C-alpha positions in Angstrom: 6.1 24.7 6.2 7.8 25.6 9.5 7.0 24.3 13.0 9.0 26.8 15.4 10.0 26.6 19.0 9.4 23.0 19.4 11.5 20.0 21.0 12.6 17.6 18.1 13.6 13.9 19.1 14.9 12.7 15.5 14.6 8.8 15.8 18.5 8.9 16.0 19.1 9.5 19.4 19.3 13.3 19.2 17.6 15.7 20.7 17.0 19.5 19.8 15.5 22.3 22.5 13.3 25.2 21.1 13.9 24.2 17.2 12.2 24.3 14.1 11.5 21.5 11.6 10.6 22.9 8.1 9.0 20.1 5.6 7.2 20.4 2.1 3.8 19.2 1.8 3.9 18.8 -1.6 7.1 16.8 -1.6 6.2 15.1 1.8 9.8 15.4 2.9 11.7 16.8 5.8 13.8 20.1 4.6 15.7 20.8 7.9 15.7 20.6 11.6 17.0 23.0 14.0 17.8 26.8 13.5 15.2 27.6 10.3 14.4 31.1 9.0 11.3 31.4 7.3 11.1 32.2 3.1 8.9 34.6 1.9 5.3 33.4 2.3 6.2 30.3 4.0 3.6 29.3 6.8 5.6 29.1 9.9 3.4 28.0 13.1 4.7 28.5 16.8 4.2 25.5 18.9 6.0 26.1 22.1 6.2 23.1 25.0 5.4 20.6 22.0 7.6 17.7 21.1 7.8 16.5 17.8 8.9 12.9 16.9 8.9 10.4 14.2 6.0 8.3 13.4 6.3 5.1 15.2 7.5 2.1 13.2 6.0 -1.1 14.1 8.4 -4.0 13.4 5.7 -7.1 13.6 2.2 -6.8 13.1 -0.8 -9.0 11.9 -3.3 -6.9 9.9 -5.2 -9.8 9.3 -6.2 -10.5 12.8 -7.9 -7.9 14.9 -7.5 -9.2 18.4 -9.8 -12.2 18.3 -9.3 -14.7 21.3 -8.8 -17.3 18.7 -7.4 -17.1 14.9 -10.4 -19.3 13.8 -12.4 -16.2 13.4 -9.8 -14.9 10.4 -9.1 -18.3 9.2 -13.1 -18.8 8.3 -13.2 -15.5 6.5 -13.1 -15.1 2.6 -10.3 -13.3 1.1 -12.6 -10.6 0.3 -13.6 -10.2 4.2 -9.7 -10.4 5.1 -8.5 -7.9 3.0 -11.7 -5.6 4.3 -10.7 -6.3 8.0 -7.1 -5.6 6.8 -7.6 -2.1 5.4 -9.7 -1.3 8.7 -6.7 -2.3 10.6 -4.1 -0.6 8.6 -6.2 2.8 9.2 -6.6 2.4 12.7 -2.9 1.8 13.2 -2.0 5.1 11.1 -4.5 7.4 13.1 -2.8 6.0 16.3 0.5 7.3 15.5 1.9 4.5 13.7 3.4 5.5 10.2 5.2 2.4 9.4 5.2 -1.3 9.8 6.4 -4.6 8.6 3.1 -6.5 8.3 3.6 -10.4 8.8 1.2 -11.8 6.1 -1.6 -14.0 5.4 -3.0 -15.9 2.5 -1.1 -13.3 0.1 -2.9 -10.4 1.1 -0.6 -8.1 2.7 1.4 -7.2 -0.5 -2.0 -6.3 -2.1 -2.8 -3.9 0.9 0.6 -2.7 0.8 0.4 -1.7 -3.0 -2.7 0.0 -2.4 -1.6 2.2 0.5 1.4 3.0 -1.7 -0.9 4.0 -4.2 -2.8 6.6 -2.1 -6.1 4.5 -2.6 -6.5 3.5 1.0 -5.1 5.3 4.2 -2.6 3.2 6.4 1.0 3.2 7.1 4.0 2.5 5.0 4.4 -1.1 4.5 7.0 -3.8 4.2 5.0 -6.9 3.8 5.1 -10.7 3.5 3.1 -13.0 1.8 2.4 -16.0 3.9 4.7 -17.5 7.1 6.6 -20.4 6.4 5.8 -23.4 9.1 6.4 -27.0 9.2 3.3 -29.1 8.5 0.8 -28.5 11.2 3.1 -26.2 12.6 2.5 -22.7 14.2 0.4 -20.5 12.6 -0.5 -23.2 9.5 -3.8 -21.7 9.2 -2.8 -18.8 7.0 0.6 -20.2 6.3 2.7 -22.2 4.0 3.3 -25.7 5.1 6.5 -27.4 4.0 8.7 -30.3 4.9 12.4 -30.8 3.8 14.9 -28.5 2.3 13.9 -28.6 -1.3 10.4 -27.6 -0.3 11.9 -24.6 1.9 13.4 -22.9 -1.0 10.3 -23.7 -3.1 8.1 -21.6 -0.4 10.4 -18.9 -0.3 10.9 -18.5 -4.4 6.8 -18.7 -4.1 6.8 -15.9 -1.5 9.3 -13.5 -3.4 7.7 -14.4 -7.1 4.3 -12.7 -5.3 5.8 -9.8 -4.0 7.2 -10.4 -0.5 9.5 -8.1 0.8 10.8 -10.4 3.5 10.6 -13.9 4.4 9.1 -15.2 7.8 9.6 -18.8 9.1 8.2 -20.3 12.6 11.2 -21.8 14.2 9.2 -22.8 17.4 5.8 -23.6 18.2 3.5 -21.3 19.3 1.5 -19.9 22.0 -2.0 -19.5 19.8 -1.6 -22.7 17.7 -2.8 -25.9 19.6 -0.6 -28.8 19.7 2.9 -27.0 18.8 5.2 -26.1 21.5 6.8 -22.6 22.0 10.0 -24.1 23.6 11.0 -26.6 21.1 12.6 -26.1 17.5 10.1 -26.8 14.6 12.4 -27.4 11.6 15.5 -29.0 11.1 19.0 -27.2 10.9 19.0 -28.0 7.3 15.7 -26.7 6.2 16.5 -23.5 8.5 19.6 -23.3 6.2 17.5 -23.6 2.9 15.2 -20.9 4.0 17.5 -18.5 4.9 20.2 -19.1 2.0 17.3 -18.9 -0.4 15.7 -15.7 0.8 19.1 -13.8 0.9 20.0 -15.3 -2.8 16.3 -13.5 -3.5 17.6 -10.1 -2.0 15.1 -10.1 1.0 15.6 -10.6 4.9 14.1 -13.0 7.0 12.7 -13.0 10.2 11.8 -16.1 12.4 9.2 -16.4 15.2 11.0 -18.1 18.4 10.1 -18.9 21.4 12.5 -21.3 22.8 16.4 -20.6 22.7 17.2 -24.0 20.9 14.9 -22.8 17.8 16.5 -19.6 18.1 20.0 -20.4 18.0 19.4 -22.7 14.8 17.7 -19.6 13.3 20.8 -17.4 14.2 23.1 -19.8 13.2 21.2 -19.9 9.7 21.7 -16.4 9.5 18.4 -15.0 10.2 18.3 -11.2 10.0 15.4 -10.6 12.7 14.2 -13.0 15.9 10.7 -12.3 16.8 9.7 -12.6 20.7 12.8 -14.6 21.9 10.9 -15.8 24.8 13.1 -18.2 26.5 16.9 -16.6 25.9 19.3 -18.3 27.4 22.8 -16.6 28.0 24.2 -18.7 25.2 21.5 -17.5 22.7 21.4 -13.9 23.8 25.8 -14.0 23.6 24.8 -15.3 19.9 22.7 -12.3 19.0 25.3 -10.2 19.8 28.0 -11.8 18.4 26.0 -12.3 14.9 24.4 -8.7 15.3 20.9 -10.0 15.0 17.9 -7.9 15.9 15.5 -8.8 18.6 11.7 -8.0 18.2 10.7 -8.7 21.6 6.7 -8.3 21.0 6.2 -7.7 25.1 2.5 -6.6 24.2 1.4 -10.0 23.1 1.7 -12.4 26.3 1.1 -9.4 28.4 -2.5 -9.1 26.8 -3.2 -12.5 26.5 -2.6 -12.7 30.5 -4.6 -10.1 31.4 -7.6 -11.6 29.4 -7.5 -15.6 30.9 -10.8 -16.0 31.1 -11.5 -15.5 27.5 -8.8 -17.6 25.6 -8.3 -21.5 25.3 -7.1 -23.5 28.5 -3.8 -24.2 26.6 -3.5 -20.8 25.2 -3.4 -19.7 29.1 -1.0 -22.6 30.4 1.5 -21.5 27.6 1.2 -17.9 28.1 1.7 -18.3 32.0 4.6 -20.4 31.3 6.3 -18.0 28.9 5.4 -14.3 30.7 7.6 -14.0 33.2 10.5 -15.8 31.3 9.5 -13.2 28.6 10.5 -10.4 30.8 13.7 -11.8 32.3 14.8 -12.5 28.8 14.1 -9.4 27.5 16.3 -7.4 30.4 18.9 -9.7 30.1 18.9 -8.8 26.5 19.0 -5.6 26.6 21.7 -5.6 29.5 24.0 -7.5 27.3 23.5 -4.7 24.6 21.0 -6.9 21.8 20.1 -4.9 19.4 16.5 -4.5 20.2 13.8 -3.4 17.4 10.0 -2.6 18.7 7.4 -4.6 17.5 4.1 -5.5 19.4 2.8 -8.4 17.2 -0.7 -6.3 17.0 -3.8 -8.7 15.8 -2.8 -11.7 18.2 -5.3 -12.0 21.0 -6.6 -8.8 22.7 -3.7 -7.1 21.2 -5.7 -4.3 19.5 -4.4 -2.3 16.4 -4.0 1.1 17.7 -2.7 0.3 20.9 1.0 -0.3 19.3 2.5 2.4 21.5 2.2 0.8 24.6 5.1 -1.5 23.8 7.3 1.5 24.3 6.0 1.5 27.9 6.7 -2.1 28.6 10.2 -1.6 27.0 11.1 1.2 29.2 9.3 -0.5 32.5 11.4 -3.5 31.8 14.8 -2.1 31.1 15.6 0.4 28.5 16.3 3.8 28.6 13.3 6.0 26.7 15.4 7.3 24.3 16.4 3.9 23.2 13.1 2.5 23.2 11.9 5.4 21.1 14.9 4.7 18.7 14.1 1.1 18.6 10.6 2.0 17.4 11.3 4.7 15.1 14.7 4.8 13.3 16.0 1.6 14.1 13.1 -0.4 13.1 12.7 1.6 10.2 16.3 0.6 9.1 15.9 -3.1 10.0 12.9 -3.9 8.2 14.0 -1.9 4.9 11.5 0.9 5.3 13.8 3.6 3.5 13.8 7.0 4.4 11.4 6.5 7.6 11.5 6.9 11.2 14.0 9.8 11.7 13.5 13.4 11.3 16.0 14.5 8.8 16.8 16.3 5.5 15.6 13.8 2.9 13.4 11.7 5.3 9.8 11.4 4.7 7.8 14.0 7.0 6.0 11.5 9.1 5.6 12.6 12.6 3.7 13.0 15.9 3.0 16.2 17.8 2.9 15.5 21.3 1.8 18.0 24.4 4.5 16.3 26.8 8.2 15.2 26.5 8.3 11.2 25.7 11.4 11.2 27.0 10.2 12.3 30.4 6.7 10.2 30.0 7.2 7.5 27.5 3.3 7.2 27.8 3.2 10.7 26.1 3.2 8.7 23.0 0.3 7.0 23.1 -1.9 9.9 22.6 -0.4 12.2 19.8 -2.2 15.2 19.4 -1.4 15.3 15.7 -0.3 12.5 13.4 1.1 13.4 10.0 2.5 11.4 7.1 4.2 12.3 4.3 3.5 16.2 5.2 -0.2 15.8 5.6 -2.3 15.4 8.6 -3.8 12.1 8.8 -5.3 12.2 12.4 -5.7 14.7 15.3 -5.7 18.5 15.3 -4.5 20.6 12.3 -1.1 22.2 12.9 -2.4 25.7 12.2 -5.3 25.1 14.9 -2.5 23.5 17.3 -0.5 26.4 16.8 -3.3 28.5 17.8 -3.9 26.9 21.0 -7.5 25.5 20.3 
């Protein structure tokens, strides 16, 4: 099948004007981008004025959470209720144009969902899934995570997660906004514990993400060898320099504090105070990181309070508003995100890649907000939301 006379933004930073995109609906793969002549009997649809971009890749989502004011609602669910919630959130995410995610884990259920989606039993994005986030006793996310103390328990927890199918490890280097009694600006683990977590994960062949708001905790995690830092709220110059020097990616999740600040009347006083303390600093940290050349990867923290699944593309608008070039932002939440989280053949439009793409009626490099309302969402060469491609070409 060929889509003709379209603008293609390929997820690697390249842009093709008045181009064609050929993909095979049977294999679900892209075959060619650029000048393409139809084969005999091959469907070809003219879509002038449209832009084709890769499906978005969100490097930080929580399918176990649904934007509740408190995580207590999710904690109270049975496993059966929670996995049904996750399935619903995965479908909504896919239909909004996100065709790949890194799912941050809860009660070992994300890996089950990922397997079912991969088999075609359930609709959802391609997933790189964790089991449980690792935290200190009473630390951030302990409600749905794995609590540990000491380097030996850290190594055991990593081995448990990998045994259960985790494709990456996440640990909480600092406290968090939504967990009472934890301080986002203070380190949680000791350096020895972080060293053990990262070393064991890399020995098991999986990458490591760390939740880190404060600079001291982020620096300790970077020294331990983490692959991605999530949030990076209070980044100082020394931490930014270390991110660059060690080539560690930052997943800023700008959507998360924005949503809480805008809904302050509905969350706890402690969460509001923490968020007010971090919000402006978060924006400043992000801008400084962009200016310094830190590798940015798009992720939303979807599922946290009032940060609803399906609104993921808003993160692109925040990234552009706070300092990124639109093309760089789009790459950060497509091709670069897929590469960093290990989602092979996703996030790009090139021969051999998955035919995961969005049809837009405007150029997102002129107005990044266009990505929030795709006309058509395609995953693996199949329309999963929006207008059918033949009807789109007819202008219906």
